[in-house]
NUMARFI-356094 format. One record per residue: residue number from 1; residue in three letters; x, y, z of N, C-alpha, C in turn. Coordinates in pm, 1 decimal, decimal comma. Layout:
N
nr | rest | nx | ny | nz | cax | cay | caz | cx | cy | cz
NUM | ALA | X | Y | Z | X | Y | Z | X | Y | Z
...
This chain:
198
nr | rest | nx | ny | nz | cax | cay | caz | cx | cy | cz
1 | MET | 2907,6 | -2132,7 | 1270,3 | 2807,9 | -2052,9 | 1341,8 | 2780,1 | -1925,7 | 1263,0
2 | ASN | 2658,7 | -1905,5 | 1226,9 | 2621,5 | -1792,0 | 1142,7 | 2587,4 | -1671,4 | 1229,5
3 | SER | 2679,9 | -1573,3 | 1234,4 | 2659,8 | -1458,3 | 1323,4 | 2545,1 | -1370,0 | 1277,2
4 | SER | 2520,0 | -1366,1 | 1144,0 | 2410,2 | -1282,0 | 1095,8 | 2275,8 | -1335,2 | 1143,6
5 | LYS | 2260,7 | -1467,3 | 1147,5 | 2136,0 | -1525,6 | 1196,1 | 2121,1 | -1506,0 | 1346,3
6 | LYS | 2234,2 | -1502,4 | 1416,4 | 2229,0 | -1480,2 | 1561,1 | 2185,4 | -1338,0 | 1593,7
7 | SER | 2203,7 | -1247,3 | 1498,2 | 2170,3 | -1106,9 | 1525,0 | 2030,5 | -1069,6 | 1475,4
8 | ILE | 1958,8 | -1166,3 | 1416,6 | 1819,7 | -1142,0 | 1377,3 | 1729,9 | -1198,9 | 1485,8
9 | PHE | 1657,8 | -1110,4 | 1551,9 | 1578,7 | -1152,0 | 1667,4 | 1430,4 | -1162,4 | 1633,6
10 | LEU | 1368,8 | -1263,2 | 1690,0 | 1225,3 | -1286,6 | 1679,2 | 1167,6 | -1283,0 | 1819,6
11 | PHE | 1035,2 | -1275,7 | 1829,3 | 975,6 | -1281,0 | 1962,5 | 834,9 | -1337,1 | 1955,8
12 | GLU | 788,7 | -1384,0 | 2068,6 | 649,8 | -1424,7 | 2087,2 | 591,5 | -1341,5 | 2200,5
13 | THR | 471,1 | -1290,3 | 2179,4 | 398,2 | -1219,8 | 2283,7 | 290,6 | -1313,5 | 2335,8
14 | ILE | 300,8 | -1349,3 | 2461,4 | 213,7 | -1451,2 | 2520,2 | 128,8 | -1388,8 | 2630,4
15 | LYS | 1,6 | -1417,2 | 2626,1 | -89,4 | -1367,7 | 2729,6 | -73,9 | -1452,7 | 2855,2
16 | LEU | -55,4 | -1384,9 | 2968,0 | -51,7 | -1452,5 | 3098,1 | -174,2 | -1410,7 | 3178,3
17 | VAL | -237,3 | -1505,2 | 3241,7 | -345,2 | -1476,0 | 3336,0 | -302,4 | -1532,5 | 3470,3
18 | ASP | -273,9 | -1441,6 | 3564,7 | -219,7 | -1482,7 | 3695,3 | -100,9 | -1576,7 | 3677,6
19 | HIS | -7,8 | -1534,8 | 3591,4 | 118,7 | -1604,0 | 3563,3 | 104,2 | -1728,3 | 3476,4
20 | LYS | -17,5 | -1763,4 | 3436,4 | -37,0 | -1885,0 | 3356,3 | -45,6 | -1849,1 | 3207,9
21 | PRO | 42,4 | -1907,8 | 3124,4 | 39,7 | -1877,5 | 2980,9 | -84,5 | -1933,7 | 2912,8
22 | GLN | -137,1 | -1857,0 | 2818,6 | -258,1 | -1895,3 | 2746,3 | -222,8 | -1937,9 | 2602,6
23 | ASN | -283,7 | -2047,6 | 2558,6 | -268,9 | -2094,9 | 2419,5 | -122,8 | -2110,0 | 2377,7
24 | LEU | -42,4 | -2163,4 | 2469,1 | 102,3 | -2167,6 | 2447,6 | 142,2 | -2253,4 | 2328,0
25 | LYS | 66,4 | -2359,9 | 2300,5 | 107,7 | -2451,2 | 2191,9 | 113,7 | -2380,2 | 2056,7
26 | TYR | 29,9 | -2278,4 | 2036,7 | 31,0 | -2205,8 | 1909,6 | 155,1 | -2117,0 | 1897,5
27 | HIS | 200,8 | -2063,4 | 2009,0 | 324,3 | -1983,9 | 2008,5 | 445,1 | -2073,1 | 1982,0
28 | ILE | 447,8 | -2188,8 | 2046,0 | 558,6 | -2282,7 | 2026,0 | 562,9 | -2328,0 | 1880,8
29 | SER | 447,3 | -2359,0 | 1825,1 | 439,9 | -2403,4 | 1685,4 | 491,9 | -2295,2 | 1591,3
30 | ARG | 450,3 | -2169,9 | 1613,8 | 496,5 | -2062,1 | 1525,9 | 646,8 | -2041,3 | 1540,8
31 | ALA | 696,5 | -2046,1 | 1662,9 | 840,2 | -2028,3 | 1684,6 | 919,8 | -2136,6 | 1611,6
32 | LYS | 874,2 | -2260,5 | 1621,4 | 944,1 | -2371,0 | 1553,6 | 944,2 | -2352,9 | 1402,4
33 | ASN | 835,2 | -2297,5 | 1349,4 | 825,7 | -2275,2 | 1204,9 | 900,7 | -2150,6 | 1158,8
34 | SER | 945,9 | -2068,3 | 1253,4 | 1009,9 | -1940,8 | 1219,3 | 1161,5 | -1948,3 | 1215,9
35 | ILE | 1217,7 | -2048,9 | 1280,7 | 1363,8 | -2054,6 | 1292,6 | 1423,4 | -2147,0 | 1187,2
36 | ASP | 1554,8 | -2135,2 | 1168,9 | 1623,6 | -2212,2 | 1065,9 | 1678,7 | -2344,4 | 1117,9
37 | LYS | 1678,6 | -2362,4 | 1248,4 | 1727,2 | -2487,6 | 1307,1 | 1620,3 | -2540,1 | 1402,1
38 | THR | 1662,2 | -2608,2 | 1507,7 | 1565,6 | -2655,3 | 1607,1 | 1563,8 | -2558,6 | 1724,7
39 | LEU | 1451,5 | -2552,0 | 1790,8 | 1436,8 | -2464,4 | 1906,7 | 1526,9 | -2514,6 | 2018,9
40 | GLU | 1614,2 | -2426,9 | 2068,5 | 1714,0 | -2467,1 | 2167,5 | 1668,2 | -2442,5 | 2311,4
41 | PHE | 1542,9 | -2405,8 | 2329,7 | 1494,1 | -2379,7 | 2465,1 | 1349,4 | -2424,3 | 2474,4
42 | ASP | 1300,3 | -2431,6 | 2596,1 | 1164,1 | -2478,0 | 2621,8 | 1080,8 | -2360,7 | 2673,7
43 | PHE | 978,9 | -2322,2 | 2598,4 | 893,8 | -2210,1 | 2638,5 | 834,3 | -2232,0 | 2777,5
44 | GLU | 782,7 | -2352,0 | 2800,8 | 717,9 | -2379,8 | 2929,5 | 816,0 | -2365,0 | 3044,3
45 | ASP | 938,0 | -2414,6 | 3023,7 | 1040,3 | -2407,1 | 3127,5 | 1078,6 | -2261,6 | 3155,8
46 | ILE | 1099,4 | -2184,1 | 3048,9 | 1134,2 | -2042,0 | 3065,0 | 1024,8 | -1968,7 | 3141,8
47 | LEU | 899,9 | -1989,9 | 3101,8 | 788,9 | -1919,3 | 3166,3 | 768,4 | -1965,5 | 3309,5
48 | GLU | 789,3 | -2093,8 | 3334,0 | 774,3 | -2144,9 | 3470,7 | 876,0 | -2080,5 | 3564,0
49 | LYS | 997,0 | -2058,4 | 3512,1 | 1104,6 | -2002,4 | 3593,9 | 1095,4 | -1850,6 | 3609,5
50 | THR | 1034,0 | -1783,7 | 3511,7 | 1042,1 | -1637,0 | 3510,9 | 908,8 | -1563,6 | 3522,1
51 | SER | 796,1 | -1633,0 | 3501,5 | 668,4 | -1560,3 | 3492,4 | 624,8 | -1497,1 | 3624,4
52 | SER | 687,7 | -1535,9 | 3735,1 | 654,1 | -1471,3 | 3862,5 | 693,2 | -1323,4 | 3861,5
53 | GLU | 778,3 | -1284,1 | 3764,8 | 816,0 | -1143,3 | 3749,5 | 699,6 | -1060,5 | 3694,4
54 | ALA | 604,1 | -1127,5 | 3631,7 | 490,3 | -1057,2 | 3571,2 | 390,0 | -1016,9 | 3678,1
55 | PRO | 316,3 | -908,1 | 3655,5 | 210,6 | -871,3 | 3750,1 | 97,3 | -973,0 | 3746,1
56 | LEU | 21,4 | -980,9 | 3854,5 | -96,3 | -1067,6 | 3856,0 | -204,1 | -1010,0 | 3764,1
57 | GLY | -305,9 | -1089,1 | 3736,5 | -408,4 | -1047,7 | 3641,0 | -359,7 | -1076,6 | 3500,5
58 | ILE | -401,2 | -994,2 | 3404,9 | -359,2 | -1013,7 | 3266,1 | -227,4 | -940,0 | 3242,8
59 | ALA | -130,0 | -1013,0 | 3192,0 | 1,6 | -955,5 | 3165,4 | 51,7 | -1006,0 | 3030,6
60 | ARG | 155,7 | -939,1 | 2983,1 | 214,0 | -971,6 | 2852,2 | 356,1 | -1021,5 | 2872,2
61 | ALA | 381,3 | -1142,9 | 2825,8 | 516,4 | -1198,7 | 2829,0 | 577,4 | -1185,7 | 2690,2
62 | LYS | 698,7 | -1137,9 | 2685,0 | 769,9 | -1124,3 | 2558,0 | 892,5 | -1214,7 | 2563,5
63 | ILE | 890,9 | -1319,9 | 2482,9 | 1001,3 | -1415,2 | 2478,4 | 1080,5 | -1388,1 | 2351,0
64 | ILE | 1206,0 | -1348,3 | 2368,0 | 1290,4 | -1309,1 | 2254,9 | 1392,7 | -1419,0 | 2227,7
65 | TYR | 1406,3 | -1452,8 | 2099,2 | 1501,2 | -1557,2 | 2058,6 | 1557,1 | -1520,0 | 1921,5
66 | ASN | 1656,6 | -1593,9 | 1874,0 | 1714,1 | -1560,3 | 1743,5 | 1681,9 | -1666,5 | 1639,1
67 | LEU | 1725,2 | -1641,4 | 1516,0 | 1694,6 | -1732,1 | 1405,0 | 1758,3 | -1869,4 | 1422,4
68 | GLU | 1858,8 | -1877,8 | 1508,0 | 1922,0 | -2006,4 | 1537,1 | 1843,9 | -2085,4 | 1641,8
69 | GLY | 1737,1 | -2024,8 | 1694,6 | 1655,0 | -2094,3 | 1793,6 | 1705,3 | -2082,1 | 1935,8
70 | GLU | 1794,4 | -1985,3 | 1959,6 | 1851,1 | -1966,5 | 2093,1 | 1770,9 | -1862,1 | 2170,9
71 | PHE | 1744,9 | -1891,8 | 2296,0 | 1674,3 | -1799,1 | 2384,6 | 1763,5 | -1679,4 | 2415,0
72 | ILE | 1707,1 | -1559,8 | 2408,1 | 1781,7 | -1437,2 | 2438,7 | 1740,0 | -1381,5 | 2574,6
73 | ARG | 1611,9 | -1351,6 | 2590,3 | 1565,2 | -1301,0 | 2719,6 | 1412,6 | -1302,3 | 2722,7
74 | SER | 1359,3 | -1286,1 | 2842,5 | 1214,2 | -1271,3 | 2859,5 | 1186,7 | -1136,7 | 2925,3
75 | GLU | 1074,7 | -1076,1 | 2887,9 | 1031,8 | -948,7 | 2945,4 | 884,2 | -960,1 | 2979,4
76 | PHE | 841,6 | -888,1 | 3082,7 | 702,2 | -895,5 | 3126,7 | 647,2 | -754,7 | 3147,2
77 | TYR | 522,8 | -736,6 | 3103,7 | 459,3 | -605,5 | 3112,0 | 314,0 | -621,4 | 3155,6
78 | PRO | 261,2 | -524,2 | 3227,9 | 116,2 | -525,7 | 3253,3 | 43,2 | -504,2 | 3121,9
79 | TYR | -72,8 | -563,2 | 3109,1 | -150,8 | -546,8 | 2985,9 | -230,3 | -417,2 | 2991,8
80 | LYS | -215,7 | -336,4 | 2887,7 | -292,0 | -212,0 | 2877,0 | -378,5 | -220,1 | 2752,0
81 | ALA | -508,9 | -223,4 | 2770,7 | -601,2 | -231,2 | 2656,8 | -596,4 | -101,3 | 2577,5
82 | ARG | -600,1 | -113,1 | 2446,0 | -602,3 | 4,1 | 2358,6 | -735,5 | 6,8 | 2285,5
83 | ASN | -790,8 | 123,9 | 2272,3 | -923,5 | 139,0 | 2213,2 | -910,7 | 194,0 | 2071,5
84 | PHE | -929,6 | 106,5 | 1972,6 | -917,6 | 147,6 | 1833,4 | -1054,8 | 170,8 | 1772,1
85 | LYS | -1067,2 | 277,3 | 1697,1 | -1191,4 | 305,9 | 1624,2 | -1163,9 | 337,0 | 1477,1
86 | SER | -1055,9 | 412,1 | 1451,5 | -1024,2 | 456,8 | 1315,5 | -906,7 | 378,0 | 1258,9
87 | PHE | -925,7 | 324,8 | 1138,2 | -824,1 | 245,0 | 1071,1 | -798,8 | 304,6 | 932,7
88 | TYR | -673,0 | 333,5 | 904,1 | -634,9 | 396,1 | 777,8 | -571,4 | 291,5 | 686,6
89 | ILE | -624,1 | 279,1 | 565,6 | -570,9 | 182,3 | 469,7 | -445,4 | 240,8 | 405,9
90 | VAL | -333,3 | 168,8 | 418,9 | -207,2 | 211,5 | 358,6 | -149,4 | 95,5 | 278,0
91 | SER | -69,1 | 129,3 | 178,8 | -1,5 | 27,8 | 98,5 | 143,4 | 19,2 | 143,9
92 | ALA | 191,2 | -102,8 | 168,0 | 330,1 | -119,7 | 211,9 | 379,8 | -257,3 | 170,6
93 | ASN | 500,0 | -260,1 | 115,8 | 561,4 | -386,7 | 76,1 | 646,9 | -436,7 | 192,5
94 | VAL | 580,1 | -491,1 | 292,4 | 645,0 | -531,0 | 417,5 | 651,3 | -683,0 | 425,5
95 | ASP | 769,7 | -736,2 | 457,7 | 781,4 | -879,6 | 485,7 | 781,9 | -897,5 | 636,8
96 | TYR | 672,7 | -948,3 | 689,2 | 665,7 | -976,3 | 833,1 | 612,3 | -1118,7 | 852,8
97 | SER | 664,1 | -1210,5 | 768,9 | 619,8 | -1349,5 | 773,3 | 667,1 | -1420,4 | 899,9
98 | ARG | 768,0 | -1362,6 | 964,7 | 811,0 | -1408,5 | 1097,3 | 794,3 | -1290,5 | 1192,5
99 | LYS | 780,0 | -1319,6 | 1320,7 | 754,1 | -1212,2 | 1417,8 | 887,7 | -1148,8 | 1458,1
100 | PHE | 937,9 | -1063,3 | 1368,8 | 1067,0 | -999,2 | 1390,3 | 1058,4 | -896,1 | 1502,6
101 | LEU | 1165,3 | -889,3 | 1581,9 | 1173,1 | -786,9 | 1685,9 | 1183,7 | -648,1 | 1622,4
102 | ASN | 1252,3 | -640,6 | 1510,0 | 1265,2 | -514,4 | 1436,4 | 1136,9 | -490,1 | 1356,5
103 | ARG | 1058,2 | -394,1 | 1400,8 | 930,2 | -362,1 | 1336,3 | 935,4 | -225,5 | 1267,1
104 | SER | 1054,1 | -182,8 | 1227,1 | 1070,7 | -46,3 | 1175,5 | 989,4 | -20,9 | 1048,5
105 | LEU | 976,2 | -120,9 | 960,5 | 899,4 | -100,2 | 837,3 | 750,4 | -83,3 | 867,0
106 | ILE | 700,9 | -158,1 | 965,1 | 560,4 | -143,1 | 1004,7 | 539,4 | -8,1 | 1072,2
107 | ASP | 633,4 | 29,4 | 1159,1 | 623,1 | 159,4 | 1226,7 | 626,6 | 274,2 | 1125,4
108 | LYS | 709,4 | 258,5 | 1021,6 | 717,4 | 361,1 | 917,2 | 585,0 | 370,9 | 841,3
109 | ALA | 524,6 | 256,0 | 811,3 | 395,7 | 255,5 | 740,8 | 286,4 | 317,8 | 826,3
110 | LYS | 296,3 | 297,1 | 957,3 | 193,7 | 350,5 | 1047,8 | 199,2 | 502,0 | 1056,1
111 | CYS | 320,8 | 555,7 | 1044,3 | 338,8 | 700,9 | 1044,8 | 271,0 | 760,7 | 1168,6
112 | ASN | 182,7 | 857,9 | 1151,0 | 114,2 | 919,8 | 1264,9 | -31,9 | 878,6 | 1275,9
113 | TYR | -70,2 | 775,7 | 1200,6 | -208,8 | 729,5 | 1206,0 | -237,5 | 659,2 | 1338,1
114 | GLU | -363,3 | 667,4 | 1381,4 | -404,7 | 596,6 | 1503,6 | -379,7 | 447,1 | 1488,1
115 | GLU | -426,2 | 390,5 | 1378,7 | -399,6 | 250,4 | 1344,8 | -417,0 | 234,7 | 1194,9
116 | ILE | -347,9 | 136,2 | 1138,2 | -350,8 | 116,2 | 993,9 | -397,9 | -24,8 | 959,8
117 | ILE | -443,8 | -39,3 | 836,1 | -464,7 | -170,2 | 774,9 | -375,7 | -171,9 | 651,5
118 | ILE | -284,4 | -267,4 | 647,0 | -184,1 | -271,2 | 541,2 | -234,9 | -351,7 | 422,0
119 | VAL | -222,3 | -290,9 | 303,6 | -253,2 | -359,1 | 177,8 | -121,2 | -397,4 | 112,1
120 | LYS | -110,9 | -523,0 | 72,8 | 9,6 | -572,5 | 5,9 | -32,9 | -655,7 | -114,4
121 | ASP | 29,4 | -629,0 | -228,5 | -2,9 | -701,2 | -352,9 | -151,8 | -693,2 | -385,8
122 | GLY | -212,9 | -579,9 | -351,5 | -351,8 | -555,9 | -388,1 | -456,0 | -610,3 | -292,4
123 | PHE | -411,9 | -680,8 | -188,8 | -507,6 | -738,9 | -94,7 | -482,0 | -690,6 | 48,1
124 | VAL | -588,5 | -689,6 | 125,0 | -583,7 | -649,3 | 265,3 | -508,3 | -755,6 | 345,6
125 | THR | -426,3 | -711,8 | 441,8 | -351,9 | -806,0 | 526,9 | -392,4 | -786,6 | 673,4
126 | ASP | -313,7 | -707,7 | 747,9 | -330,6 | -692,5 | 892,4 | -330,2 | -545,5 | 932,8
127 | THR | -358,5 | -521,1 | 1061,0 | -326,5 | -391,5 | 1120,4 | -179,7 | -398,0 | 1162,0
128 | SER | -130,8 | -295,9 | 1229,1 | 9,6 | -297,1 | 1272,0 | 33,7 | -395,7 | 1385,8
129 | ILE | -74,1 | -435,4 | 1456,5 | -54,9 | -522,9 | 1573,3 | -148,3 | -643,4 | 1577,0
130 | ALA | -233,9 | -657,3 | 1477,1 | -335,3 | -762,3 | 1487,7 | -379,1 | -812,1 | 1350,7
131 | ASN | -423,0 | -936,2 | 1347,0 | -494,7 | -987,5 | 1230,5 | -635,1 | -929,0 | 1232,0
132 | ILE | -701,5 | -934,9 | 1117,5 | -835,6 | -877,6 | 1107,8 | -935,3 | -981,0 | 1056,7
133 | ALA | -1062,7 | -948,2 | 1070,1 | -1170,1 | -1029,5 | 1012,3 | -1286,9 | -938,8 | 977,4
134 | ILE | -1357,3 | -976,1 | 871,8 | -1482,5 | -909,6 | 835,9 | -1592,7 | -1014,7 | 835,0
135 | PHE | -1715,8 | -968,2 | 849,0 | -1828,0 | -1062,9 | 849,2 | -1896,8 | -1061,3 | 713,5
136 | ASP | -1903,2 | -1179,0 | 651,4 | -1969,5 | -1194,3 | 521,7 | -2021,4 | -1337,9 | 515,6
137 | ASN | -2143,3 | -1358,5 | 568,0 | -2197,7 | -1494,2 | 585,4 | -2103,8 | -1580,7 | 669,5
138 | GLY | -2049,2 | -1522,0 | 771,8 | -1950,0 | -1585,8 | 858,1 | -1827,4 | -1497,0 | 865,0
139 | TRP | -1741,5 | -1523,7 | 960,7 | -1622,3 | -1440,8 | 977,8 | -1513,0 | -1485,7 | 881,3
140 | ILE | -1456,9 | -1387,6 | 809,1 | -1356,0 | -1410,2 | 706,0 | -1228,8 | -1335,9 | 746,2
141 | THR | -1115,0 | -1402,8 | 734,9 | -985,9 | -1339,1 | 761,0 | -901,1 | -1347,0 | 634,0
142 | PRO | -812,2 | -1250,5 | 610,5 | -731,6 | -1254,7 | 488,5 | -652,1 | -1384,5 | 474,0
143 | LYS | -650,4 | -1434,5 | 351,1 | -577,5 | -1557,4 | 320,8 | -426,5 | -1536,0 | 332,4
144 | THR | -382,8 | -1413,0 | 304,5 | -239,0 | -1383,2 | 306,5 | -210,9 | -1269,7 | 405,2
145 | PRO | -210,7 | -1299,2 | 534,8 | -178,6 | -1195,5 | 633,9 | -29,5 | -1164,4 | 631,4
146 | LEU | 8,2 | -1052,6 | 690,1 | 151,4 | -1025,7 | 707,3 | 212,1 | -1129,0 | 800,6
147 | LEU | 139,7 | -1159,4 | 908,2 | 186,5 | -1255,3 | 1007,9 | 72,5 | -1349,7 | 1042,7
148 | LYS | 103,0 | -1478,1 | 1044,1 | 1,9 | -1576,8 | 1082,9 | -6,2 | -1579,3 | 1235,1
149 | GLY | -102,2 | -1505,6 | 1288,3 | -115,8 | -1490,4 | 1432,7 | -162,9 | -1617,7 | 1501,3
150 | THR | -134,7 | -1627,0 | 1630,2 | -170,7 | -1747,4 | 1705,8 | -320,1 | -1755,3 | 1732,5
151 | CYS | -384,3 | -1642,6 | 1759,5 | -530,0 | -1642,8 | 1777,8 | -597,6 | -1678,6 | 1646,1
152 | ARG | -548,7 | -1621,9 | 1537,3 | -600,2 | -1652,9 | 1403,5 | -589,0 | -1802,4 | 1376,2
153 | ALA | -473,1 | -1861,3 | 1404,7 | -451,8 | -2004,8 | 1380,7 | -551,6 | -2089,1 | 1459,1
154 | ARG | -573,6 | -2051,6 | 1583,6 | -666,7 | -2127,0 | 1669,7 | -809,4 | -2118,0 | 1616,9
155 | LEU | -850,3 | -1999,4 | 1571,9 | -987,7 | -1980,4 | 1524,8 | -1010,9 | -2040,8 | 1386,3
156 | ILE | -905,6 | -2052,0 | 1306,3 | -916,5 | -2125,8 | 1179,6 | -928,7 | -2275,0 | 1209,5
157 | GLU | -847,2 | -2321,3 | 1302,9 | -847,6 | -2463,4 | 1340,3 | -983,6 | -2508,5 | 1392,8
158 | ASN | -1049,1 | -2423,3 | 1471,8 | -1178,4 | -2464,8 | 1528,3 | -1297,7 | -2430,4 | 1438,2
159 | GLY | -1269,9 | -2375,8 | 1318,4 | -1375,5 | -2352,6 | 1220,7 | -1449,1 | -2220,4 | 1233,3
160 | PHE | -1408,7 | -2136,3 | 1328,7 | -1475,5 | -2007,3 | 1346,9 | -1443,3 | -1910,7 | 1232,9
161 | LEU | -1319,5 | -1917,4 | 1182,8 | -1274,3 | -1828,6 | 1075,5 | -1253,2 | -1905,2 | 946,1
162 | LYS | -1286,1 | -1839,6 | 834,5 | -1250,7 | -1890,6 | 702,6 | -1151,9 | -1793,6 | 638,7
163 | GLN | -1066,4 | -1845,4 | 551,4 | -965,8 | -1763,2 | 485,2 | -1006,9 | -1732,6 | 341,2
164 | GLU | -1004,4 | -1605,4 | 306,8 | -1032,4 | -1562,3 | 169,6 | -950,1 | -1437,3 | 140,1
165 | ASP | -926,7 | -1411,1 | 11,9 | -868,1 | -1283,2 | -26,7 | -971,0 | -1173,1 | -0,9
166 | ILE | -924,9 | -1063,1 | 56,2 | -1013,9 | -949,8 | 85,0 | -961,3 | -827,0 | 11,6
167 | SER | -1042,6 | -775,4 | -79,6 | -1005,3 | -655,0 | -154,8 | -1033,2 | -530,8 | -70,0
168 | ILE | -979,4 | -418,5 | -114,8 | -1005,8 | -292,2 | -45,0 | -1155,3 | -261,6 | -46,9
169 | ASN | -1219,5 | -279,9 | -161,8 | -1363,1 | -250,6 | -172,0 | -1445,1 | -337,8 | -77,8
170 | ARG | -1409,3 | -463,0 | -69,8 | -1482,2 | -553,8 | 19,9 | -1466,4 | -509,6 | 164,9
171 | LEU | -1345,5 | -468,1 | 199,6 | -1321,6 | -417,8 | 335,2 | -1401,6 | -290,4 | 360,5
172 | MET | -1399,6 | -198,3 | 264,9 | -1468,8 | -70,3 | 281,9 | -1619,5 | -88,3 | 298,2
173 | ASN | -1673,5 | -194,4 | 240,0 | -1818,2 | -216,9 | 243,4 | -1864,2 | -305,4 | 358,8
174 | THR | -1771,3 | -352,3 | 440,7 | -1810,7 | -442,9 | 548,5 | -1890,1 | -369,6 | 656,5
175 | LYS | -1985,3 | -439,2 | 712,9 | -2067,0 | -382,5 | 820,9 | -2017,3 | -426,8 | 958,9
176 | ARG | -1937,4 | -532,9 | 960,0 | -1882,9 | -582,3 | 1087,0 | -1733,8 | -608,8 | 1069,8
177 | PHE | -1657,4 | -570,2 | 1171,2 | -1511,3 | -573,4 | 1161,4 | -1453,1 | -612,9 | 1296,8
178 | ALA | -1353,1 | -698,5 | 1294,7 | -1290,8 | -743,9 | 1419,6 | -1139,6 | -749,8 | 1403,6
179 | ILE | -1071,2 | -737,3 | 1516,1 | -926,6 | -758,5 | 1519,8 | -897,8 | -870,6 | 1618,2
180 | MET | -780,6 | -931,0 | 1604,4 | -747,0 | -1042,0 | 1694,9 | -596,0 | -1052,5 | 1709,8
181 | ASN | -554,3 | -1081,3 | 1830,9 | -416,1 | -1121,2 | 1857,0 | -412,4 | -1197,8 | 1988,6
182 | ALA | -293,8 | -1234,8 | 2031,3 | -281,4 | -1320,6 | 2149,6 | -334,5 | -1254,3 | 2275,9
183 | LEU | -323,9 | -1121,4 | 2283,6 | -365,5 | -1051,4 | 2405,2 | -514,1 | -1019,5 | 2406,8
184 | ILE | -566,1 | -969,7 | 2295,2 | -706,9 | -927,0 | 2295,0 | -801,9 | -1038,1 | 2253,4
185 | ASP | -746,8 | -1149,5 | 2204,8 | -825,9 | -1258,8 | 2150,7 | -903,8 | -1205,5 | 2029,7
186 | PHE | -1027,5 | -1246,5 | 2010,6 | -1108,3 | -1198,9 | 1897,5 | -1198,0 | -1087,5 | 1949,2
187 | TYR | -1187,0 | -969,3 | 1888,8 | -1258,5 | -853,4 | 1941,2 | -1328,7 | -779,2 | 1827,9
188 | GLU | -1461,5 | -784,3 | 1827,9 | -1538,4 | -710,6 | 1728,0 | -1549,0 | -564,9 | 1771,6
189 | ILE | -1518,9 | -474,7 | 1679,5 | -1517,2 | -331,5 | 1710,1 | -1647,9 | -267,2 | 1665,7
190 | GLU | -1713,0 | -202,4 | 1759,3 | -1835,8 | -128,1 | 1728,7 | -1797,8 | 12,6 | 1680,7
191 | ASP | -1880,0 | 70,3 | 1595,6 | -1859,1 | 208,6 | 1548,6 | -1719,0 | 231,3 | 1491,9
192 | PHE | -1671,4 | 135,8 | 1414,8 | -1538,9 | 149,9 | 1353,4 | -1547,4 | 240,1 | 1229,8
193 | GLU | -1433,1 | 295,2 | 1193,6 | -1422,6 | 378,7 | 1074,0 | -1300,7 | 333,4 | 995,3
194 | ILE | -1320,6 | 301,4 | 868,0 | -1209,7 | 262,8 | 781,3 | -1191,2 | 372,3 | 677,3
195 | ILE | -1069,5 | 428,0 | 673,5 | -1041,6 | 544,7 | 590,3 | -939,5 | 506,4 | 483,5
196 | LYS | -974,7 | 531,9 | 359,9 | -888,0 | 496,6 | 246,9 | -789,3 | 609,0 | 220,6
197 | THR | -660,1 | 577,2 | 218,8 | -557,4 | 678,9 | 192,4 | -485,4 | 652,8 | 60,5
198 | ILE | -520,3 | 543,6 | -7,3 | -449,0 | 508,5 | -131,5 | -547,6 | 499,0 | -247,7
């Protein structure tokens, strides 16, 4: 039994609407691809037993598990929409290929900025909480995000999004910009401002 793997925690943030999980298969798929063994619990079963703890309407379920695929706990929160307008481009060598519970490197990169867009290896990736897209003869999302989000996966699967490398200049020149994650879905931001800090 590898104790170090047991102490590395991952999580899924799942949108609930009146206690019903949304797009659950994408969360299950990502969780299975994130662990080193087989998933030792059933997301549907956990949510069926515990989601009544969540408030009605739109809520956020946080399912925490470890690298061994063992369930740790579930948490539920009311959904609070955040209004982003200003995005600061920062460079950070962050590995967030799995949805780690420890987000200290992302928090450090965010510093005191309202919201950031992280550049890694010369290309645009994500904000601190969401995948991004720009419009260029269709909606384009970075080919190499920090985290392969569930909303992103769904929109690539249905053909709405295409994947391409996005340079800083291409991002700075975009006229349309959107963010996406499990809670906000795909959200185009009006009157956005992208500020270069590097």
